N, C-alpha and C positions, 0 to 999 in steps of 0.2 A: 337727464338728471346727472349732475356732477357728483364726483366722489369726495368724501371728506372723512376725517376721523371723528368718531363718536366722543362726546364730552362727558359721558356718564356711564358708570358700571352698575348695572342693575343688581338688586339683591337676589340671592338664590331663591328659586321657587319654593323649596322646602322651608326656608326660613319665613317667607311670607305666609305660607300655609299655617305655620305654628303661631306666629305672632298676632295674626288677625283675630284670634279668639280671646284676646284680653279685653274685658269690659272695664272701661275706666270709671264707671259710676258705681262699681261694686267694691266692697272692702277687700283689701289684700291684692289689688290689681298688680302692684309692683312685684310682689312675690311670684305671681303667676307669669309675669314677663320674664323674670330671671329663670324660672323653671323651664319656660319655652326655649330659652337660649341653651340651657343644659341639654334638653332633649334634642335640639338640633345638632349640637356637637356630637352626641352619642349616635345619632342617626347617620351622620357623615362618617364617623370613625368606627362605629360598631362596638368596639370594646376599649375602655379607657380606665385608667386608675384616676384617683382624685387629683394627683399631681399633674398627670397628662391633661386632664379636663381643664384644670385651672390655667395651664400654659396655653391651651387652645383658645380659651376665652380671652386671655390677655392678648394673644397674637391677632385674633380675628376682630375683636371689638374693643381692645384697649381696656379691659375690665380687670380689676384686682380680685382674685379668687377669695382672699380673706374678707374683703369688704362685702363681697357678694354673698359670703356665707354659703359656699357650695355644699359643704357637708350637710347643713340643715335641709337644703333643697333636695339633696340626694336621698336623705332619710325619709322625707315626706313622699317623694315619688316612689320609693321602694315600698313604703307602707300602703300606698294606693294600688300597688301592683303594676305601675307603669314601667318601673325598672326592676332589674334582677341583679343581685350581688353574686357574681360568678366565682368568687373566691379570689384570694390574693389581692384583695382591694380593687378588683376589676368590676366595672358596672357595664351593663348592656340593656337595651330595650327588651321588654317582654314581648313574646310573640303576639299577644293580643293587641298591645299598644302599637306594635309595628304594623299589623294588618289594618288597624283603625287609621293610622297615619297615612298608609298607602292609599286607603279609600279616600281620605280627605284630599290627598295630593292629586289623585285622579280626577276628583270633582273640580278642583281648582284648575287643572290642566284643561278640562273641557270648557270651563268658563273662559279661560284665557284664549282658547282657540275660537270660541264664539265671538269674543271681542275682536280678535284679529280678523276674522272673516267680515265682521261689520265694517271695520276700517278699510279692508281691501276693496269691498264693494263701493264705498264712498270715494276712495282715492282713484279708482279706475273710472268712475263716473266723472270725476272732476278733471283728472289728468290721464286720459287713456293710454298715453305713450310711456308712462313711468313703470318701473318694476315695483309692483305692490309689496313684495317681500322686503326689498330695500327700504321702501318708504315706511313700512311698519317698524323696522329697526331704528330708523331715524326718529320716529315718534317716541319710541321707548327711551332712547338714549339722550335725545336732545330736547324733548318737551316734557313728557310725563315724569321721567326719572328725576331730573333737576327740580321740577315744579313741586312734586310731592315731598321730596327730600328737603327742599328749602322751606316749605310751609311747615313740615313736621318739626324741623330744627328751630324755626322762628317761634312756633307755638311753645316749644319746649323752653326757649329762652324767656318767653313771657311768663310761663308758669314758675320757672325756677329763679328768675331774676339774674340769670347768668349774664356774662358779658355779651352784649349784642354784636353779632357780626354783620358786616355790610350785606345788604340785600341786593343781589344783582337783578337786573331787569330781565326776568325769564319770560320771553315772549316767543318769537319765532326766528330770531336771527340765525342761530346755529342750525335750526331745522331747515329753514328756507334756502340756505346757501347750497343745499344739495340739489335744488331744482333750478331749471332754466327760468329766467326772468318772466317769461310769458306764462309760466305755470304756477308762480309763487302765490298769487292771490287765491287761485283755486285750491292749492295745497293747504293754505291757511284755513280756508272755509271748510275743507274736509275734516281737519282736526277739530274745529269748533263743533261741527255737526256730530262728530264721533263722540264727543264728551257730552252725550245727551243724558241728563239725570233720570229720564223716564225709561231708559234701556237698562234692564236689570243686570244683564251680563257685563256691560261696560261699567255700570255703577259699582258692581261688586269687584270687578278687576282692579279699577283705579283705587278704590277706597281701602282695599286690602293692603295695597302697597303703602298708602298714606298711614294706615294704622301701624304697619310694620316699622316704618321709619320712625314714627313717634315713639313707639314702645322701645325700639332699639336705642334711641337717645336717652330714654328714661332709665335704662338699665344701669347707668353709671351714677345715679343720684346718691348723694350722701344720706345717711340715716336721718340727720337733722332736717334736711330739706324735705325728705319724705314725710317726716312727722308733721312738719308745718303744713304741707299740702293736705295731709289727712285731716288735720284739725280744721282747715279752712273749708274743705269740701264737705265736712260734716255739718256745716252751718248753711243757712240760706244766704247765697251770695247776692251782691248788688252790683249791677252794671249800669252805668250812666254813660251813654255813648252819644257824642256829638257827630253829626253827619257832615262830611265834606260835600261840596257842591256836586261833584260827579256822582256821588252816591245818592244825592237828592234826586237827580234826574232819573236814576234807575228806579227809585221808589215811585216816581210819577209815570213810569212806563215810557220815558222819552229817549231811551237808548235802544240798541238792538235788542231783539226779543230775548236772547240768552241772558243779557244783563238784567232785563226786567224780571225774568223768571227767578234769578238769584235773589233779588230783593224781595219778591213775593214769597219765596221759600223761607227767607230769614224772618219775615213778618209772621208767617204761619207758625214758625218754630217758637218765636217769642210768645205768641198767644198760647201755645201748648204748654209752655214752661211757666206761665204766670203763677201757678201754685207752688212752684219749686224755686224759681229764680226771679229775683226782682230786677228786671231789665227794662230800662226806659231809653227811648231814642229821642234825641233833642236836635234842634236846629237853632242856630243863632240868627238874630236879625240881620247881622252882616252877611251871613251865608244866604239868607233869603234875598238880600239886596244884590249879591253877586249873581245868584241864580236868575233873578228877574232881569238883571242887566244882560246876561247871556241870552236869555230868551228874546229880549227886545232886539239885541244885536242880530240874532238869527232871523227874526221877523223882518227887520229892515233889509238884511241881505237878500232875503227871499221875496221881498215885496215886489208886486207886479208879476210874479210868476204864478201862472195858473196851469197846473199839471193835469193834462188828460192822461188816460191810461197808457197810451203809447209813449208819451214823454216820460212818465214815471217809471215805466218798465225799463226803458233805455238808461235812465239816470240811476236806477238801482244797481246797475253793474259798474258804476264808477265810484271811486273812493271819495266819500264826503265825511264831514264831521258827524258826531253822533246825533245831534238834534236835526240836522239837515237830512240825514239818512232816514230817520224815523218819519219825518214829514213826507219824504218821497215814498217810503214804503206804505204809509197810510193811504196816499193817493193811489198807489198801484193796486192795493187790496180792495179799496172801496170802488174804484173806477169812477169816482166823483171828482169833478174839477173843484178844487178847494183852494182859496187864497191863503197866503201865509197869515194874514190877519185873522181869518176865521179859525185857523188851526191853533195859533199861539196865544191869542188873547184870553181864552178861558184859563190858561195856566198863568199868564201874567197877572190877571185881575184877581185870581183866587188861589194863589200859590199856597199860602198857609192852610187854607181850608182843605185843599186836596191832600196836603201832607198829613193833616190831623185825621183824615179819613183812613189813612194808612197806619195810624198809631204813632205818628211823630208829633212831639210836643215842642212848643217854642220855649227856649231858654232865654227869657227876656232880660238879657244883661247888656248894659251900656258898655261898649268896648272902646269908646272914643279916647279914654285915658290910655289904653294900651297902644293906640296908634301913635302916640307921642312919647311913650315910655322909652327910655334910652336902651334898655336891653332888647326890646322888641325892634326898635329902629336899627340897632346894630345887626340883628339877625336878618332884617329885611334887606339892608344894604349889602351884607355879605352874600345873601342868597341871590340877589339880583345880579351881582358881579359874577357869581358862579354860573348862573344861567346864561349870561352873555358869553362867558368863556367856553362853556360846554355845548350850548344849544344854538348859538349864532342867531340867525334870523327867526328861529322858532322858540326863542327864549320867552319865558313868561314876562309880562310887563309888571310894573311896580305895583299896580292895584291887586293883581292876582297873587303876587308873592306876599303882599301885605295881609291879604285875607288868610293865607295859610299860616303865617307867623302868628297872627292874633289868635286864630283857632288853637294853635299849639300852646300858646302861653295861657289861654283861658283854662285849659285842662291842667297844665302844670301847676297853676296857682290854686286849683281846687283840690289837688291831691294833698294827702298828709305828707309831712316831711319824711316819715319813715313808715313803711308798710312791711308786714311779715312776709308777704309773697305777692307777686303781681296779681294773683287771683283776688287779692284784697285791695287792689289799687282803686277800684270803683270807677274812676273817670277815664275815658278813652276817646280817641278820635277814630272813626271808621272812614277809611278813604281807599280809593282805587288808584290814586296818583302815586306812581312809583318815585317820582321826583320828591314829593312830599315825604314819602317813607324813607327816601335816601337821606334827606335832611334830618329826620328823626333819628335814624341810625347814627349819624354823625354826632348829634347832640348827646345821645345816650352813651356812646363810647367815651366822648370827651369829658362829660360831667359825671360819669360813673353812676348813671341813674337808670330807672326803668324806661323802656320805650313808651311812647305816648300814642303813636299811630298804630292802628290795628287793621289788618286786612280782614274783611268780613269772613273769609273762610277760616282764619285763625280764631275769630270769635266763636264761630259755630263749632270748631274743634274743641275749644275750651269748655263749651257747654256739655260735652260728653261726660264731664266729671259729675254732672247732676242728672243726666238723662240717659236711659238705656238705649242701646242701638236699635233704631227703627228705620223703616223706609223713609219716613218724613225727615229724619235726621240725615240719612244718607243723601237724599235728594238735595237738601240744603247744603251739605258739604260739597257735593260735586258741582252744583250750580255756582257756588261762590268760588270753587277752586278754578274754574275755567274763566273767571272774570278777567284776569290779567291778559288772557289771550284775545279778548274781544276789543281791547283798546289799542289801536296802532296809530303810529304817526301818519298824519295826512298833510298834504301841501295846501296851506290856506290860499296861496296865490292861484294854484290850479283849481281849487274849489270855486274861487271867485270867477274864474274864466268859465267854468262849467255852468254856474248859475246864470251868467250873462248870456251864454248860448241858449240855455233853456228858456230864459225869460224872453229873449228875442224871438225864438221859435214859436212860443205860445201866443205871440201877437199876430202871427201870420194867419190869414183866413185859410181854413182847410188844413191846418197843421195836424189835426187829429187823423188825417189820411196818410201822413208820412209813415213809412215803415219803421219799425223799431231798429232794424239793421242800419237804415240810413241815419237815424238820429244817433245811434251808438257810434257809428263811424265818425260823425261830426264831433261828438263829445271827446273822442280820443285823438282827434286831429291836432297834432302839436302846432302846426303853422296857424290854424284857426284860433287856437287857444292863445297863442302868442299875440296875434293881432287884436283879439278881443281885450286882452289885458292892457295893451298899449293905447287902445282907442277909448276915449271917454264920451264922445259925441254919440247920442243914441241913434240918430239918423244914419250915421256912418256905420254903426254897429249893425243896423238893419241891412244896409247894403252889403256888408261883409258876410253876414249870415245868408242873405239871398244868393250871393255869388257862390257861397259854399254849397247851398242846396242845388244850384244849377250844376256846379262841378260834380257833386255827388250823383245827381241825376244823370249827367253825362257819363259818369263812370258806370252807373248802373245800366244805362242804355248801351254802352260799349260792351259791358258784360253780357247783356241780353243778346246783342248782335252776335257776339262771339259764341254765346250759347246756342243761338239759332243755327249758326254755321256748323257748329259741332253736331247739332241735331240733324241738320240736312246731310252732313257727311255720314253720320251714323245711319240715317234713313237710306242714303244711297248705298252704303255698304250692306245695309239690311236687305234692300231690294235685290242687289246683286247676289246676296246670299240666298234670297228666296228663289231667284231664277236657278241658281246652282242646285238648290234643294229640289225644285221641280224636275230639272234634268236628271238628277240622281234618282228621284222617285220613278221617272219613266224608265230609266235603265234598270232599276230594280224590278219594275213590273214586267219588262221584257225578259229579264233573267228568271223571274218567277214562272212566266209562261213556258220558257224553254225547259226549265227544271220540271214543271208539271208534265209537259209532253214527254220528256226523257223518262220521267218516273213511270208514266203510263206504259211506254214501250218496254221498259225494263220489267214492269209488273207483268205484262202479257207474256213476255219471253220466260219469265220466271215461272208463271203458272203452267205454260206449255212444257217447259223442262221438268217441272214437278210432276205433271200428268204422265209424261213419258217415263220418268223414273219410277213412278208408282206402278205403271203397267209392266215395265220390265221386271220390277221386284215381284209382282204378282205371278208373272210367267215363271220366273225362277223358282218361286215358292211352290207353284203347282208341279213343275217338273221334278223338283226334289221330293215332293210328296208322292207323286206317282211312282217314282223309281224306288225310293227308300221305304215307302210305307204301303201304298196301295198294291203294287205288284207282289211283294212278298206275302201280304195278307191273302190275296186271291189264290196264289199258288198253294199256300198252306191250307186254304179252305178246300181246294180240289183234292189235295192229298188226304185230308181228313175225310172228305166225302167218299173217296174211293175205298178207304179202309172200312168205313162205316157201312157202305153198301155191300161189300163182300161179306161182312159179318152178318148182316141182316139176311142176306141170301142163304147162308148156311143154316141160319136158325129157323127162319119162317118158311122156307121152301116155296116162296112165291115167285111170280115172274121176275126175271132178273132186272128188268128196267125200273120196276117200282122202288126197290131199295136204293138203287143208284140215284134215281131222281130225288128221293127223299133225303139221302145223305148229302148229295150235292147241294140241294136247296138249303138244308140246314146250315151247311158250312158257308155257303155264299151269304146267307142272311147274317150269320155271326160276323163274317168279315165286313159286310156292309154296315152293320151296327157300329163296329169299331171305327170304320172310316168316317161314318156320319158324325159320331161324337167328336172325333179329332177335327173334322171340318168345322163344327160349330164353335170350337175354341179359337179358330183362326179366321178373322173377318175376311182376309184376302181370299181364302178358299171358299168360304161359305157364301160369298157374294157372287161366285161364278155360276154360269148356267150349267156347267158340268155337274155340279153338285145338286142343282135343282132337278136335273134328270135322274141323278143317282137317287134322290129321295123318292121320285116316282117309281123307279125300278125296285127300290126297297119295299114299297107297298105292294107292288105286283108280285115280288118274290114271296112275300109272306102269304099272299093269297094262293099262289101256285103250290107252295109247300104244303099249305093246309089241305088243299084238294088232293094232292098226291098221298099225303099221310092218311086221309080218310079212305082213299081207294086201297091203299096197302093194308090198312086195318080190316077193311071189308073183305078183301081177297083172302087175307090170312084166316079170318073167321070162317069163310066159306070152305076153304081147304080143310080146316080142322073139323068142320061139321061133316063133310063128305067122308073123311077117313073113319069117323066113329060110326056113321050110319052104314057104311060098306062093310 
C-alpha cells in the first residue's frame, strides 16, 4: 500500500451525533438544525456568552449570528432545560442534557466501531497484506467523506436553487492510489461490499454523516428561502422523472446486483409514497431505442459464446461492461450453458413491457424535431468535441451524445420558465452518467438556471421532506448512494479480446473440464489478448487459443513436476527426520531404562539407610529412656519401698520380710505403671520386645504383691488374735 495525503477532513463525531436527529419532514426542522449547531458549540467550549457563541458559529460554519437568531434559540433551549444561564450572559449545557448527549455519542461510537470492524474484515479478506486501519482512514477521507458531502451539497443546491457547483467524479481514484495495482480491484470491491444497505450498523454510520452534511448546509439558508421551502413541502409535490439508459438497465436488473438493488429500493419507495408524493417514472421512445440498440450490440458481441460454469466463473473475475458482466454472472449462478440470444432476446423483444412491470411509463413524445433543432445540434457538437478532447478513444459517439442532449432539452422545454423552488420544478432526468451530469452542471452555471440531471440518491434524499425516516428510506438512500462506485471505466478493446478467448474456448470439446485457474490465466494473458485482437480469422484464433492451452498445460505440467520434486524432497527430508526420530526414541528408551535402574538402586539404598537411621534412633531413644527415666523411677521405688517396709514392721509387728516384700512390690508396680504409660506414648519404645516383657512383669508383679498383701494381712490378724486370747 502506498502513502498519500487525504483529500477530505471529516466532521467531528459530536456534530454528526447532534445533526442526525433532525427530521426533514417535520415542521420547524431548520430551527432544530440551528439549535443543534448551538449545542455543539457549547459542548466543545463548555461556557460561552452570546457574543462568543456567534463568533464561533461564524468561524466554524460561516454563519451570521444575527440571521441565525441565536438569542431566540438560546431562549428556547433554556426553557426546555437543555441549557442553563450561568450569569453574566454565560450559557452552558445542563447536566441532564450533557449526560444524554454523552449517551448518544457513546452509542454512535459503538456503531462506528462496528462499521469499522465490518470493513476491516472485508478488506483483509480481499487484500490480506494491507494495513486495515490505514485502509479504513482512506475510505473515510477519500470515498465516504467526499461522496456524502458532495451529495448533501448538491441536494441542497437542488432544493434552494443556489448556484450549482461542478460535480467531480467521486469514485475510487483518490482511494485506489493508496494500493498496489494488483490489489486495486479487490480494494474497490471491498468498499462496494461494505456499503451494504442491509447492514444496520453501516447504514446508520453512513447516513448519519449524509444527514449531518445536508443539515449543515441548510443552516445558512435565508428566511425567504426557508419560507418558500416550507410552503412547497406543505403541498403534495409532483415529480416526473425521465430515466436515462443506464438507469433503465438497473431497473431491468441488467447491471451488477448493487445497482439493481438501488433501483428496486427506489421503486419500493415510490410505491410507499403514492399517497403523499405524485412521482412518475418515464422513458422516451428514443431511450428505448438506445437501450435496445445496446442490448443488440452486446448480444452480437457475445454471440457464439456458450458459457459453462467454469468459463463463467473465470470470466466473472475480469472487468467487463455492465451488460456482459450480468450475462456472465447469470451463467455462473445457474450453472446452465445459455447462449447470448437466449439471454438478451426477452429484453430486446419486450423492453417496454418489462419496464412497465417496474412502474415505468412511456412518454410517447416525438423528438425528431429536437434532433435537428439548432440549440440541440450546437450542444451535441460541443459535447462531442469535449468528449474527444477529454476522453480520447473512450469518447461517446455522436448517437450517444445526441440521445443525452435530446433528453436534456425535453425536460428543459417541459419546465416552467420560473419556479419558486427546485422542489416545484416537477420535471427531472435521473441518470448515473457523470459525464451527462457534468454537462448539466456546465449549462446550469452558464445559463443561471436550475439543474436538470438528478442523481437517484439526491431524489431519494429530497423525498425526506415528505417521508419520515424509516428503514426503507435509509436502504433506498444507501443503495443509491453507492451507485457512483459501481460504474467504472473498462477497456472495450480488452473486453473484445476477452470475449473472443471465451468464445473460442467454448468451441473446444471438453472445455468444461478446463480448470478455472487455467482459463483465468489465459484471460489475463496480455500476449494472448494482443494476438486475439489483431487476428480476425476464426480458424487462426482457434489455433492461437489451442497453442495457449498447450502452453498453459505445459506451464501447469512444469509446476506439477516442480511440485512433485518438492514433495519428494520434503518426503526425503521427512524420511530422514523419521529415522532421526527413531534413533532419538531408542536413545530415549535406553536412557529411561538406565534411569529406572538407577532409581531402583537409589531407592533400595535409601530404604536401607532409612531403616538403619530408624534403628539407631530407636536405640538412642531407649538408652535415653532407660538412663533418664527408667533407672531413676526404679531407684525411687526401692527407696519408697524400704521406708514403707520399715514403717509397717514397726506398726504391725509381723515377720520382717512381709512388709518389705509388700512395700517393694507396691513401689515397683507404681514405677512400672509410670514407665508403661510413658512407653505407650512413644511408638519407638512400645514396639520393642523389652516393653513386651515389661508388660508381662507388670502383670506378675501385681499378682505377687496381691499374694504378699493377703499373707501380711492374715499374719497380722493372727498375731492380733493371739495377743488378745493370751
